[in-house]
C-alpha positions in Angstrom: 233.1 167.1 -96.6 234.4 170.5 -95.5 231.6 173.2 -95.4 232.2 176.5 -97.2 231.3 179.5 -94.9 230.6 183.1 -95.8 229.3 186.0 -93.7 227.3 189.1 -94.3 228.5 191.6 -91.8 225.8 193.5 -89.8 222.9 191.4 -91.2 222.5 188.9 -88.4 220.6 188.9 -85.1 220.2 192.1 -83.1 222.4 192.6 -80.1 221.0 191.9 -76.7 219.9 195.2 -75.2 220.4 197.2 -78.4 218.2 196.1 -81.4 219.8 198.8 -83.6 223.1 196.9 -83.6 223.2 193.6 -85.5 225.7 190.8 -85.5 226.9 189.0 -88.6 224.9 186.6 -90.6 226.7 183.3 -91.3 225.9 181.2 -94.3 227.1 177.6 -94.4 227.3 175.9 -97.8 227.5 172.1 -97.9 227.6 171.0 -101.5 228.4 167.4 -102.6 229.4 167.4 -106.2 229.3 164.1 -108.2 232.6 162.5 -109.1 233.8 162.8 -112.7 231.9 160.6 -115.1 229.5 159.6 -112.3 226.4 161.1 -114.0 225.0 159.7 -117.2 224.4 161.9 -120.3 220.6 161.6 -119.6 221.1 162.9 -116.0 223.2 165.8 -117.2 220.5 166.7 -119.8 217.8 166.7 -117.1 219.9 168.8 -114.8 220.5 171.4 -117.5 216.8 171.5 -118.1 215.8 172.1 -114.5 218.6 174.3 -113.3 218.8 178.0 -114.2 221.2 179.1 -116.9 224.3 180.7 -115.2 224.3 183.4 -117.8 220.6 184.2 -117.3 219.6 187.9 -116.8 217.4 188.4 -113.8 215.1 191.3 -113.6 214.1 192.8 -110.3 212.9 196.1 -108.8 215.9 197.8 -107.2 213.7 199.6 -104.7 212.5 196.2 -103.3 215.9 194.4 -103.2 218.7 195.0 -100.8 222.1 194.0 -102.3 224.7 192.7 -99.8 228.1 191.1 -100.3 229.4 188.0 -98.6 232.9 187.8 -97.2 234.9 184.8 -96.2 234.1 183.6 -92.7 235.7 181.5 -89.9 233.2 179.4 -88.0 235.4 179.8 -84.9 234.0 183.3 -84.6 230.3 182.2 -84.8 228.4 183.0 -81.7 231.2 185.2 -80.3 229.4 188.5 -80.9 230.5 190.2 -84.0 228.3 193.3 -83.6 230.4 196.4 -83.5 229.4 198.6 -80.6 230.8 201.6 -78.9 231.4 200.1 -75.5 228.5 199.8 -73.2 227.2 203.2 -74.0 223.4 203.7 -74.4 222.0 204.2 -77.9 223.3 207.5 -79.3 220.8 210.0 -80.4 221.0 212.1 -83.5 220.2 215.1 -81.3 223.6 215.5 -79.6 223.7 218.6 -77.5 219.9 218.8 -77.2 218.4 218.9 -73.7 217.3 215.6 -72.5 213.6 215.4 -71.6 212.3 212.9 -69.1 208.8 211.6 -69.4 206.5 212.4 -66.6 205.4 209.3 -64.7 202.1 209.2 -62.7 
């Protein structure tokens, strides 16, 4: 069985040394479907009763749900980074041009 792989860019683990930059989240689907005519009419009936209707409307609070979209993925890239960074530069501040202040140490 060949797994089906998708990724959600930028939703994976934080990068080492920069928790503000995240890698990609990989999702592996391994689904084994029954062969044609393998399930009895009774088994199909039970499945239709316990599984959600594909046309079902789902209500949710948009303020509490983050919507993301999956894209096709290649497992050969898994674990090879994936987080987009701007070289080895330190975390960029929003206050560009502002004087840098160093904390006093005692």
